[in-house]
C-alpha positions as CSV (number, residue, x, y, z in Angstrom):
1,M,51.1,-14.2,44.6
2,L,50.3,-10.8,45.3
3,R,46.7,-11.2,45.3
4,R,47.2,-13.8,48.0
5,A,49.0,-11.5,50.0
6,T,46.5,-8.4,49.7
7,V,43.4,-10.2,50.3
8,P,41.9,-11.0,53.1
9,P,41.7,-14.4,53.1
10,S,37.4,-14.9,53.5
11,E,37.5,-12.7,50.4
12,E,39.2,-14.9,48.5
13,M,37.6,-18.4,49.7
14,R,34.1,-16.3,48.1
15,D,36.0,-14.6,44.7
16,G,36.4,-18.2,44.5
17,M,32.5,-19.6,45.4
18,S,31.7,-17.5,42.9
19,A,34.7,-18.1,40.1
20,Y,32.6,-21.7,40.7
21,L,30.1,-20.6,40.3
22,D,30.4,-18.6,37.0
23,E,31.7,-22.0,35.7
24,M,28.6,-24.2,36.5
25,S,26.4,-21.6,35.2
26,M,28.3,-21.4,31.5
27,R,28.2,-25.0,31.7
28,L,24.8,-25.9,32.5
29,A,23.9,-22.2,30.0
30,L,25.7,-24.8,27.0
31,C,24.0,-27.1,27.7
32,L,20.7,-25.5,28.1
33,A,21.1,-23.9,24.9
34,L,21.9,-26.8,22.4
35,E,18.9,-28.8,24.0
36,R,16.7,-25.7,23.0
37,D,18.1,-24.1,20.3
38,R,17.4,-25.9,16.7
39,E,20.2,-24.0,15.2
40,L,22.6,-24.6,17.3
41,Q,21.5,-28.3,16.3
42,F,22.2,-27.6,12.9
43,A,25.7,-26.4,13.1
44,I,27.3,-28.6,15.2
45,R,25.8,-31.1,12.8
46,R,28.0,-29.8,10.6
47,A,30.7,-29.1,12.1
48,A,30.4,-32.9,13.1
49,H,29.9,-33.5,9.8
50,C,26.9,-35.6,10.9
51,E,23.1,-36.0,9.0
52,E,20.6,-35.0,10.9
53,S,18.2,-38.3,10.3
54,A,21.7,-39.7,12.5
55,A,22.1,-39.5,16.4
56,L,25.4,-37.4,17.4
57,Y,26.1,-37.1,21.9
58,V,27.6,-34.0,22.0
59,M,29.8,-32.9,24.4
60,P,30.1,-29.1,24.9
61,S,31.9,-29.2,27.7
62,P,34.4,-32.0,30.3
63,S,31.7,-34.4,32.4
64,R,30.7,-37.4,32.0
65,A,27.5,-37.2,30.4
66,W,26.7,-36.6,27.2
67,L,23.9,-35.3,24.8
68,L,22.1,-36.9,23.1
69,L,20.8,-35.6,19.4
70,E,18.1,-37.2,17.8
71,E,15.8,-36.7,14.7
72,N,12.3,-35.8,16.0
73,R,13.3,-36.3,19.5
74,P,13.8,-33.4,22.4
75,V,17.5,-33.5,23.4
76,R,18.1,-35.8,26.1
77,L,21.5,-35.6,28.8
78,V,22.2,-39.6,28.9
79,E,25.3,-40.6,30.6
80,N,26.1,-44.4,29.1
81,T,27.3,-44.4,25.0
82,R,25.6,-46.9,22.6
83,A,28.0,-48.1,20.0
84,G,27.5,-47.2,16.6
85,I,27.3,-43.5,17.2
86,R,29.3,-41.0,16.0
87,Q,30.8,-38.2,18.9
88,F,31.4,-35.0,18.9
89,A,33.2,-33.2,21.5
90,M,33.0,-29.2,21.3
91,N,35.8,-28.8,24.4
92,E,38.6,-31.0,22.0
93,L,37.8,-28.2,19.4
94,E,40.2,-25.6,18.9
95,P,39.9,-21.6,21.0
96,S,39.1,-20.2,17.3
97,N,36.7,-22.2,16.3
98,D,33.5,-20.5,14.5
99,L,30.9,-23.2,16.7
100,W,32.3,-21.0,19.9
101,G,30.6,-18.0,18.8
102,Q,27.8,-19.7,17.4
103,M,27.7,-22.0,21.1
104,F,27.9,-18.6,23.1
105,S,25.6,-16.4,19.8
106,S,23.0,-19.1,20.9
107,I,23.1,-18.8,24.5
108,A,22.2,-14.7,24.3
109,R,19.8,-15.8,21.1
110,V,17.5,-18.1,23.5
111,G,18.0,-16.1,27.0
112,A,20.2,-19.6,28.3
113,D,22.5,-17.8,30.3
114,E,19.1,-15.7,32.3
115,R,17.9,-19.5,32.9
116,A,20.8,-20.8,34.1
117,W,21.0,-18.2,37.4
118,K,17.7,-19.3,37.9
119,M,17.9,-22.5,38.5
120,L,21.1,-22.5,40.2
121,A,20.2,-19.4,41.7
122,P,18.3,-21.2,44.6
123,I,21.2,-22.9,46.8
124,F,23.0,-19.8,47.2
125,N,19.9,-18.2,48.4
126,S,20.9,-16.8,52.3
127,G,17.2,-17.4,53.5
128,A,15.0,-19.9,51.9
129,S,16.3,-24.1,50.7
130,P,15.4,-24.6,47.3
131,T,12.7,-26.1,46.5
132,A,12.1,-29.8,45.9
133,A,11.1,-29.0,42.1
134,Q,14.3,-26.6,41.8
135,M,16.1,-29.4,43.2
136,T,15.2,-32.1,40.6
137,A,15.9,-29.5,37.5
138,L,19.5,-29.3,38.5
139,I,20.2,-32.7,39.8
140,K,19.0,-33.4,36.4
141,W,22.0,-32.2,35.0
142,A,24.8,-33.1,37.6
143,P,27.0,-35.2,35.8
144,V,27.3,-31.0,34.1
145,L,28.0,-29.7,37.6
146,E,28.9,-32.1,40.3
147,V,32.8,-32.0,39.5
148,F,32.5,-28.0,40.1
149,A,29.3,-28.4,42.6
150,Y,32.3,-30.1,44.7
151,Q,34.9,-27.7,44.4
152,C,32.8,-25.4,45.4
153,F,32.0,-27.2,48.8
154,V,35.7,-27.0,50.0
155,T,36.0,-24.1,49.2
156,A,33.1,-23.1,51.6
157,T,34.5,-25.7,53.7
158,M,37.6,-23.2,53.9
159,L,35.2,-20.1,54.6
160,V,32.9,-21.4,56.8
161,D,36.1,-22.0,59.3
162,N,37.0,-18.9,58.9
163,I,33.7,-17.8,59.8
164,R,33.6,-20.0,62.9
165,R,37.0,-19.8,64.4
166,R,35.8,-16.0,63.6
167,L,32.4,-16.5,66.0
168,L,34.5,-18.9,68.6
169,T,37.9,-16.4,69.6
170,E,37.2,-12.6,68.9
171,P,34.8,-9.7,70.7
172,L,32.6,-8.8,67.9
173,S,29.7,-6.3,69.2
174,D,26.0,-8.1,69.1
175,A,25.0,-6.3,65.2
176,D,28.6,-8.1,63.9
177,R,28.2,-10.9,65.7
178,D,24.6,-11.8,64.4
179,G,25.7,-11.3,60.8
180,T,28.3,-14.1,61.0
181,L,26.0,-16.7,62.7
182,V,23.4,-15.7,59.9
183,E,26.4,-15.7,57.1
184,Y,28.3,-19.0,58.8
185,W,24.6,-20.8,58.5
186,T,23.6,-19.7,55.4
187,T,26.6,-20.6,53.8
188,L,26.7,-24.4,55.8
189,H,23.5,-25.2,53.9
190,T,24.9,-24.0,50.7
191,M,27.5,-26.8,51.4
192,G,24.8,-29.0,52.1
193,H,23.1,-28.2,48.8
194,L,26.1,-28.6,46.5
195,L,27.0,-31.3,48.2
196,T,24.0,-32.5,47.2
197,I,24.6,-32.0,43.3
198,A,28.0,-33.9,43.8
199,S,26.5,-36.7,45.0
200,N,24.9,-38.3,42.3
201,P,24.9,-42.2,43.1
202,S,26.0,-42.4,38.9
203,A,29.2,-40.1,40.4
204,R,30.7,-43.4,42.7
205,T,33.8,-44.2,40.1
206,W,34.9,-39.9,40.3
207,L,34.4,-40.2,44.1
208,A,36.0,-43.5,45.0
209,N,39.2,-42.6,43.1
210,M,39.4,-39.3,44.7
211,G,38.4,-41.0,48.3
212,S,41.2,-43.5,47.5
213,A,43.9,-40.7,46.4
214,F,45.0,-39.2,49.7
215,A,44.9,-40.2,53.2
216,W,42.4,-39.8,55.6
217,K,43.3,-38.0,58.4
218,E,40.6,-35.4,59.9
219,W,38.2,-35.4,56.9
220,T,35.8,-38.4,55.3
221,P,33.2,-37.5,53.0
222,S,30.7,-36.9,55.8
223,F,32.3,-35.5,58.5
224,V,32.4,-32.1,57.6
225,L,28.6,-31.4,58.0
226,S,27.9,-34.8,60.1
227,R,30.2,-32.5,62.4
228,E,27.6,-30.1,62.9
229,R,25.4,-31.7,64.3
230,T,21.8,-30.6,63.0
231,L,19.4,-33.9,61.4
232,W,19.3,-31.7,58.1
233,L,22.8,-31.4,57.4
234,M,24.1,-35.0,58.7
235,A,20.8,-36.2,56.1
236,A,22.6,-34.5,52.9
237,A,26.7,-35.9,55.0
238,A,24.7,-40.0,55.0
239,K,23.9,-39.6,51.3
240,S,27.6,-38.4,50.5
241,A,29.1,-41.0,52.1
242,V,26.3,-43.7,50.1
243,A,27.9,-42.2,47.0
244,F,31.5,-42.2,47.9
245,G,30.1,-46.2,48.3
246,E,31.4,-49.4,49.4
247,S,35.2,-48.3,47.9
248,V,35.9,-46.6,51.3
249,V,34.1,-48.9,53.8
250,D,37.5,-49.8,54.9
251,R,38.3,-46.5,55.4
252,Y,35.8,-45.4,57.6
253,L,36.6,-48.8,59.2
254,R,39.8,-47.6,60.4
255,K,38.5,-43.9,61.4
256,L,36.4,-46.0,63.4
257,S,38.8,-47.9,65.7
258,R,41.6,-45.0,65.5
259,S,38.7,-42.3,66.4
260,D,40.2,-40.6,70.2
261,H,36.8,-38.9,70.0
262,P,33.1,-39.0,70.1
263,L,32.2,-37.1,67.2
264,K,34.5,-38.7,65.2
265,S,33.0,-42.5,66.1
266,F,29.8,-40.3,65.2
267,D,31.1,-40.1,61.4
268,A,32.8,-43.4,60.7
269,L,29.2,-44.8,62.1
270,L,27.3,-43.0,59.8
271,G,28.9,-44.0,57.2
272,L,29.5,-46.3,57.8
273,V,25.2,-47.8,57.9
274,A,23.8,-45.3,55.3
275,I,26.6,-47.2,52.6
276,G,25.8,-50.5,54.2
277,L,22.0,-49.7,54.3
278,D,22.2,-48.7,50.0
279,R,24.0,-51.9,49.5
280,P,22.7,-54.6,51.5
281,D,25.0,-57.1,50.5
282,T,27.3,-55.3,52.2
283,A,25.3,-55.2,56.0
284,K,26.5,-58.0,57.5
285,A,29.9,-58.2,57.0
286,I,30.3,-54.3,58.0
287,T,27.8,-55.3,61.3
288,T,30.8,-57.4,62.0
289,E,33.2,-55.2,61.8
290,I,31.5,-52.2,63.8
291,E,30.9,-55.4,66.5
292,F,34.1,-56.2,66.6
293,I,35.4,-52.8,67.5
294,G,32.8,-51.5,69.6
295,V,33.9,-54.1,72.7
296,S,37.1,-52.2,72.6
297,K,35.2,-48.6,72.0
298,V,32.4,-48.6,75.2
299,R,35.7,-49.7,77.7
300,D,35.8,-46.2,77.5
301,R,33.9,-45.3,80.8
302,S,34.6,-41.3,79.6
303,W,32.3,-41.4,77.0
304,I,30.3,-44.3,78.2
305,N,26.8,-42.5,77.7
306,L,28.0,-41.4,74.2
307,L,29.3,-44.6,73.2
308,D,27.3,-46.9,73.5
309,P,24.0,-45.6,72.1
310,M,25.5,-45.5,68.7
311,F,27.3,-48.9,68.6
312,R,24.2,-49.6,69.4
313,S,21.9,-48.3,67.4
314,A,24.5,-48.5,64.6
315,I,24.5,-52.4,64.6
316,E,20.6,-53.1,65.5
317,T,20.2,-50.7,62.3
318,L,22.0,-52.2,59.6
319,K,20.6,-55.3,61.3
320,E,17.4,-54.1,61.4
321,P,16.4,-51.1,59.3
322,Q,13.2,-51.4,59.0
323,L,12.7,-51.5,62.5
324,A,14.8,-48.1,63.0
325,E,12.3,-46.6,60.8
326,K,9.6,-47.5,62.9
327,R,11.3,-46.3,66.0
328,F,12.0,-42.6,64.0
329,D,8.9,-42.6,63.1
330,R,7.4,-42.8,65.8
331,L,9.4,-40.0,66.7
332,T,8.2,-37.8,64.4
333,R,3.9,-38.7,65.2
334,A,5.2,-38.3,69.4
335,A,4.3,-34.7,69.8
336,A,4.1,-35.9,73.7
337,V,7.6,-35.7,73.3
338,A,9.6,-32.8,75.1
339,K,12.6,-32.3,73.0
340,L,11.8,-34.0,70.0
341,A,8.2,-32.9,69.6
342,H,7.8,-33.2,65.5
343,P,11.0,-34.2,64.0
344,R,10.9,-34.5,60.2
345,L,13.7,-34.3,58.0
346,L,12.3,-30.8,56.2
347,G,11.7,-27.4,57.7
348,L,13.3,-26.1,60.7
349,D,12.6,-29.1,62.8
350,A,15.2,-31.3,60.3
351,L,17.0,-27.6,60.8
352,R,17.6,-27.2,64.7
353,L,17.6,-31.4,65.3
354,D,20.4,-32.3,66.9
355,S,21.7,-35.6,65.0
356,T,23.6,-36.6,68.1
357,E,20.7,-36.3,70.5
358,I,20.3,-39.7,72.6
359,T,16.6,-40.4,72.6
360,A,13.9,-41.7,75.3
361,D,14.4,-45.3,74.5
362,G,18.3,-44.7,74.3
363,R,18.9,-44.9,71.0
364,T,20.8,-42.6,68.6
365,L,18.3,-39.9,67.0
366,G,20.5,-39.5,63.7
367,L,22.0,-42.7,63.2
368,I,18.1,-44.6,63.3
369,A,16.7,-41.8,61.0
370,L,19.6,-43.5,58.5
371,P,17.2,-45.8,56.9
372,S,14.3,-43.1,56.4
373,I,17.3,-40.6,54.9
374,V,19.0,-43.3,52.2
375,R,15.4,-44.9,51.0
376,S,14.1,-41.2,50.1
377,Q,15.3,-39.4,46.8
378,V,16.4,-35.8,47.4
379,P,13.3,-34.2,46.1
380,E,12.0,-36.3,49.4
381,L,15.0,-33.7,51.5
382,Y,13.2,-30.6,49.9
383,P,10.0,-28.4,51.0
384,R,7.7,-28.4,48.0
385,Q,7.5,-24.3,48.6
386,T,9.5,-21.6,49.0
387,N,10.6,-22.4,52.9
388,S,13.0,-20.2,55.3
389,L,16.1,-21.8,56.1
390,L,17.1,-18.7,58.7
391,L,16.9,-19.0,62.8
392,R,17.4,-16.2,65.3
393,P,20.7,-16.0,65.2
394,R,20.2,-16.8,69.1
395,D,19.4,-20.1,67.2
396,I,21.8,-20.4,65.9
397,S,24.3,-19.5,68.1
398,F,21.9,-22.3,70.2
399,I,23.1,-24.9,67.7
400,L,27.0,-23.4,67.0
401,E,27.5,-24.1,70.6
402,R,25.9,-27.4,70.8
403,A,28.3,-28.5,67.7
404,W,31.5,-26.1,68.9
405,A,31.9,-25.2,72.5
406,A,34.5,-27.7,75.1
407,A,32.7,-29.1,77.9
408,P,33.8,-31.8,80.3
409,P,34.0,-35.3,79.1
410,E,31.5,-36.5,81.8
411,D,28.7,-33.8,80.5
412,G,27.5,-37.0,79.0
413,R,25.1,-35.0,76.5
414,R,27.9,-33.0,75.2
415,V,30.1,-33.0,72.6
416,L,33.8,-32.5,72.2
417,H,35.5,-30.4,69.1
């Protein structure tokens, strides 16, 4: 309690993120050591009373996956076990068990701790995006990392709220404001990487259980990032909605029906369309519900310039995803379109582009991008080579104010927060 009274909230949140990073690093190091160190594998087999010729499932730390040890085969991570194969959960051992000492000796011996830090470092890099290869390497271990990645994401959400509040309400010197803008921007993108790790499709069961465990007020699986109104952050938000899956469709529909704000409507439509595209068997039912809700929503003349394109884009995208994808593809190639020249899912264009932008043909950019996003595998959303994600502070400031500065309802191009 003394710590809470004396440590500034932002510093405490940073400490919380560091603690989750430490936990992720340790769990990853345990797995890497077991994967690489034959001596450790023999020690675990002895403790499990399992001969080398027999297969053995090992869980070094609590997760929904096991490491499978098989004779003359590389160790691999599996999420489904087969009957008749022995299981050994190290996390059930007493802390004083000698095997833990052997595990930590192994981590040092094979350099697993250094390798784990090296693998995790790119998602916390303040200047560059992880590459496709780096994210692929991490996604392999998602079942081991995802819970702590999500907890780190939640803590970062509170941190970024504090940073935003400071930028919008406090008088800052030019130097302080520039530094705070960069911190805001890089924290948001770290959140996108963390959410991507936590949004593995096979995590649907625990994500759906979590999403059903409390009443949705301002929260949805996608809202924290979709409200920032950039295309890349929206892509991470859409992947999160897909991971939560069809069990949250009814909740997204309630959010859409009760929405009192265009951006809340956009987020609900984003979640519904993303899930419908991922689960085509649900698309028709979702489309029918959106059409029904849209009839009443577009009667609000204050926001007609935003809501009408949103609902039309959502319905068209669910009914004809290939047509929406072609529209988005044309935008990615149409250099003559001034405001949307060469947009991509990757690089600075996606960092800058407003996901709620209305295109020249009257569609909402983020919603017609969803077929491309949902169909894409995680590595396709990341650059092949190290790519800077930093913008100039004045550009970050523009994006912040675009999403968060108040504007009158009659300003049809703006969205309020």
